[in-house]
C-alpha positions as CSV (number, residue, x, y, z in Angstrom):
1,X,17.1,-34.4,107.0
2,X,20.8,-34.2,108.3
3,X,21.3,-36.7,105.6
4,X,19.4,-34.6,102.9
5,X,21.4,-31.4,103.6
6,X,24.9,-32.9,104.1
7,X,24.3,-34.2,100.2
8,X,22.8,-30.8,99.3
9,X,26.1,-29.3,100.6
10,X,28.4,-31.9,99.2
11,X,26.9,-31.7,95.5
12,X,27.1,-27.7,95.4
13,X,30.9,-28.5,97.1
14,X,32.2,-30.7,94.3
15,X,30.4,-28.0,91.8
16,X,32.9,-25.1,92.8
17,X,35.2,-28.2,93.1
18,X,34.9,-29.2,89.7
19,X,34.8,-26.0,88.1
20,X,38.6,-24.9,88.4
21,X,39.6,-27.8,87.0
22,X,37.5,-28.0,84.1
23,X,38.9,-24.6,83.2
24,X,42.4,-25.5,83.8
25,X,41.7,-28.0,81.5
26,X,40.6,-25.4,78.8
27,X,37.1,-27.2,78.9
28,X,33.8,-24.4,78.5
29,X,33.2,-23.6,82.3
30,X,30.2,-20.9,83.2
31,X,27.6,-20.6,85.9
32,X,25.1,-18.3,88.0
33,X,23.7,-17.7,91.7
34,X,20.7,-16.0,91.7
35,X,17.6,-15.5,94.7
36,X,14.1,-15.4,93.8
37,X,11.0,-14.0,95.5
38,X,7.7,-15.5,94.0
39,X,3.8,-14.5,95.6
40,X,2.8,-18.3,95.9
41,X,4.1,-21.5,94.9
42,X,2.7,-24.0,92.4
43,X,4.3,-26.7,90.5
44,X,2.7,-28.2,87.5
45,X,-0.5,-27.1,88.1
46,X,-0.8,-28.0,91.7
47,X,-0.4,-25.3,94.3
48,X,2.2,-25.9,97.2
49,X,1.3,-22.8,99.2
50,X,-0.2,-19.4,98.6
51,X,2.4,-17.4,100.7
52,X,5.2,-15.6,99.2
53,X,8.6,-17.8,98.8
54,X,11.9,-17.1,98.2
55,X,13.8,-19.5,95.9
56,X,17.9,-19.6,95.8
57,X,19.3,-20.7,93.2
58,X,22.8,-22.2,92.3
59,X,24.1,-23.8,88.5
60,X,27.6,-24.5,87.0
61,X,28.0,-25.7,83.8
62,X,30.8,-27.6,82.8
63,X,31.5,-28.3,78.9
64,X,28.0,-30.0,78.3
65,X,27.1,-30.6,81.8
66,X,25.2,-28.6,83.8
67,X,24.7,-29.3,88.2
68,X,21.8,-27.3,89.3
69,X,20.1,-27.0,93.0
70,X,17.2,-24.2,94.0
71,X,15.6,-24.3,96.7
72,X,12.4,-23.1,98.0
73,X,11.1,-21.5,101.4
74,X,7.4,-20.4,102.4
75,X,8.1,-17.0,104.2
76,X,5.2,-17.2,106.4
77,X,5.2,-20.8,107.3
78,X,3.9,-21.3,110.7
79,X,6.9,-22.7,112.8
80,X,10.0,-21.0,111.8
81,X,12.1,-24.0,112.3
82,X,9.5,-26.2,110.5
83,X,10.8,-28.2,107.4
84,X,6.9,-28.9,105.7
85,X,7.0,-25.7,103.6
86,X,10.6,-26.1,102.2
87,X,12.1,-28.3,99.2
88,X,15.4,-28.7,97.1
89,X,15.7,-29.4,93.7
90,X,19.2,-31.5,92.5
91,X,19.3,-31.8,88.8
92,X,22.1,-33.3,86.7
93,X,21.9,-33.1,82.8
94,X,23.7,-33.5,79.4
95,X,22.8,-31.2,76.4
96,X,23.7,-32.2,72.6
97,X,23.4,-30.1,70.0
98,X,22.6,-31.4,66.5
99,X,21.9,-29.5,63.7
100,X,18.9,-27.2,64.3
101,X,18.4,-29.0,67.5
102,X,19.2,-29.2,71.2
103,X,18.8,-32.9,73.0
104,X,19.5,-33.2,76.6
105,X,18.8,-36.1,79.2
106,X,19.0,-35.6,83.0
107,X,17.9,-36.5,86.1
108,X,16.3,-35.0,89.4
109,X,16.1,-35.6,93.1
110,X,13.0,-33.7,94.6
111,X,13.9,-33.4,98.2
112,X,10.3,-32.6,99.1
113,X,9.1,-30.8,102.6
114,X,6.5,-28.0,101.4
115,X,2.9,-30.0,101.6
116,X,1.1,-28.0,103.8
117,X,-0.2,-31.1,104.8
118,X,3.3,-32.5,105.6
119,X,2.3,-35.9,103.0
120,X,4.6,-35.3,100.5
121,X,7.5,-37.9,100.4
122,X,11.0,-37.1,98.5
123,X,11.3,-38.3,94.7
124,X,13.2,-38.6,91.6
125,X,13.2,-38.4,88.2
126,X,14.8,-38.8,85.1
127,X,13.6,-36.8,81.9
128,X,15.0,-36.6,78.2
129,X,14.2,-33.0,76.0
130,X,14.4,-31.6,72.6
131,X,14.3,-28.0,71.6
132,X,14.4,-26.9,67.9
133,X,16.2,-23.7,67.6
134,X,13.4,-21.8,65.0
135,X,11.0,-19.7,65.7
136,X,9.2,-20.1,69.1
137,X,11.8,-22.5,69.9
138,X,9.2,-25.3,70.4
139,X,10.2,-28.1,73.1
140,X,9.3,-31.3,73.9
141,X,10.0,-32.8,77.6
142,X,9.1,-36.0,79.2
143,X,10.0,-37.0,82.6
144,X,9.6,-40.0,84.4
145,X,8.9,-40.6,88.3
146,X,11.1,-43.6,89.3
147,X,10.6,-42.6,93.2
148,X,7.5,-41.6,94.7
149,X,4.8,-41.8,91.6
150,X,6.4,-44.2,88.9
151,X,4.6,-42.4,86.6
152,X,4.9,-39.8,83.4
153,X,4.7,-36.4,83.1
154,X,5.3,-34.6,79.2
155,X,5.2,-31.2,78.7
156,X,5.4,-28.9,75.2
157,X,6.2,-25.4,75.0
158,X,6.4,-22.7,73.0
159,X,8.8,-19.1,73.2
160,X,10.2,-16.0,71.8
161,X,12.5,-13.3,72.7
162,X,12.5,-9.6,71.8
163,X,14.9,-7.4,72.3
164,X,13.6,-4.0,73.4
165,X,17.0,-2.1,74.2
166,X,20.3,-3.0,74.4
167,X,20.0,-4.0,78.0
168,X,16.7,-5.3,78.5
169,X,14.5,-8.2,76.7
170,X,10.9,-9.3,76.9
171,X,10.7,-12.9,77.2
172,X,7.1,-15.1,76.4
173,X,7.0,-18.7,77.5
174,X,3.7,-20.7,76.8
175,X,3.7,-24.5,78.0
176,X,0.9,-27.4,78.4
177,X,1.6,-30.1,80.2
178,X,0.1,-33.8,80.0
179,X,0.1,-36.6,82.8
180,X,-0.6,-40.4,82.6
181,X,-3.2,-42.1,84.9
182,X,-0.8,-43.4,87.0
183,X,0.7,-39.3,87.7
184,X,-2.1,-38.1,88.1
185,X,-3.6,-40.4,90.6
186,X,-0.7,-40.0,93.0
187,X,0.2,-36.0,92.2
188,X,-3.5,-34.8,92.1
189,X,-4.6,-37.5,94.7
190,X,-7.3,-35.5,97.5
191,X,-6.3,-37.6,100.9
192,X,-8.0,-34.0,102.5
193,X,-11.8,-35.1,101.0
194,X,-14.4,-36.7,102.7
195,X,-14.7,-40.3,103.5
196,X,-16.3,-41.5,100.3
197,X,-15.7,-38.6,98.2
198,X,-14.3,-39.8,94.8
199,X,-12.4,-37.8,91.9
200,X,-11.5,-39.3,88.5
201,X,-8.2,-38.3,88.7
202,X,-6.3,-41.8,87.3
203,X,-7.0,-41.2,83.8
204,X,-4.3,-40.3,81.0
205,X,-5.0,-36.4,80.7
206,X,-4.2,-32.5,79.8
207,X,-3.2,-31.2,83.0
208,X,-2.1,-27.7,83.4
209,X,-1.5,-24.7,81.2
210,X,1.0,-21.9,82.2
211,X,1.8,-18.7,80.1
212,X,4.5,-15.6,81.3
213,X,6.3,-12.7,80.7
214,X,8.9,-11.8,81.7
215,X,11.3,-8.4,81.4
216,X,15.3,-9.7,81.9
217,X,17.5,-6.5,82.5
218,X,21.1,-6.8,82.7
219,X,24.0,-4.8,83.9
220,X,27.5,-6.1,83.9
221,X,27.1,-9.9,85.2
222,X,23.7,-9.1,86.9
223,X,20.8,-10.0,85.3
224,X,17.0,-8.6,87.2
225,X,13.9,-10.4,86.0
226,X,10.3,-9.5,86.8
227,X,8.1,-12.0,85.4
228,X,4.1,-12.2,85.4
229,X,3.0,-15.8,85.2
230,X,-0.6,-17.6,85.0
231,X,-1.2,-20.9,85.6
232,X,-4.2,-23.2,85.1
233,X,-5.2,-26.7,85.3
234,X,-6.7,-27.8,82.4
235,X,-8.8,-31.3,82.9
236,X,-12.4,-30.5,85.0
237,X,-11.9,-33.2,87.2
238,X,-8.4,-32.3,88.6
239,X,-9.7,-28.9,88.7
240,X,-12.6,-30.2,90.7
241,X,-9.9,-32.5,93.1
242,X,-8.2,-29.3,93.4
243,X,-10.7,-27.2,94.5
244,X,-11.9,-30.3,97.0
245,X,-8.3,-30.4,98.5
246,X,-8.7,-26.3,99.4
247,X,-6.3,-25.5,96.6
248,X,-6.4,-23.0,94.0
249,X,-7.5,-24.8,90.1
250,X,-5.9,-20.9,88.4
251,X,-3.5,-18.5,89.7
252,X,-1.5,-15.5,88.7
253,X,2.1,-15.7,90.0
254,X,4.3,-12.3,90.4
255,X,8.2,-13.1,90.8
256,X,11.5,-11.0,90.8
257,X,14.3,-12.5,90.0
258,X,18.1,-11.5,90.9
259,X,20.7,-13.4,88.8
260,X,24.5,-13.3,88.9
261,X,26.3,-15.1,85.9
262,X,29.9,-15.8,85.9
């Protein structure tokens, strides 16, 4: 755990050191620091915690490069010194605009310690994304986990932003996720099921649906964003596996995030 904390600190320090240097080289430099409060933690349809969590985040963009670090902390975990309900994601990506399309490739390190059963482990992904800068901004993102799962997860999404007034917008996003057999087996496996109890989770399937409505409100460099999101598992076997493990198969999640842009 200490090695991972040192690695995270080194990456963040590198970010802050690179920003002034890049600015001096007349590159486009920007970033943001934020913290969010979320009613529960669900990722790709799987419930990791039904308790409120805090999500600190920092990101630095240098020209077409983006380095982002996000943490998760369960406010109502048992032992306050335990790391079983914490997680940190480190992501580095590179964006390539072309006509009305925006391409992005990157890598993600997911430092897992948030599984209530203590069964999660660190894993790593590479991804590729394309977004069309047209009506509803359709997107397709492919993730390949080459660490703990060695499976493929894909998501397609639509989004729309409506200007409410000079300082507030309404942002609607809809997303559907799909996983191959290896991803679904390892990500949604049910180690807590009774002996001999099996679920057909090793198959290619639609995984999850999420729909969210957010209202970012801007005052100078600060953006305050309340959001409500509905998340649900789509495949019936995955829903059965989640329920057998004592997890929710669908949930409404509320959050509020404050972000300072620089």
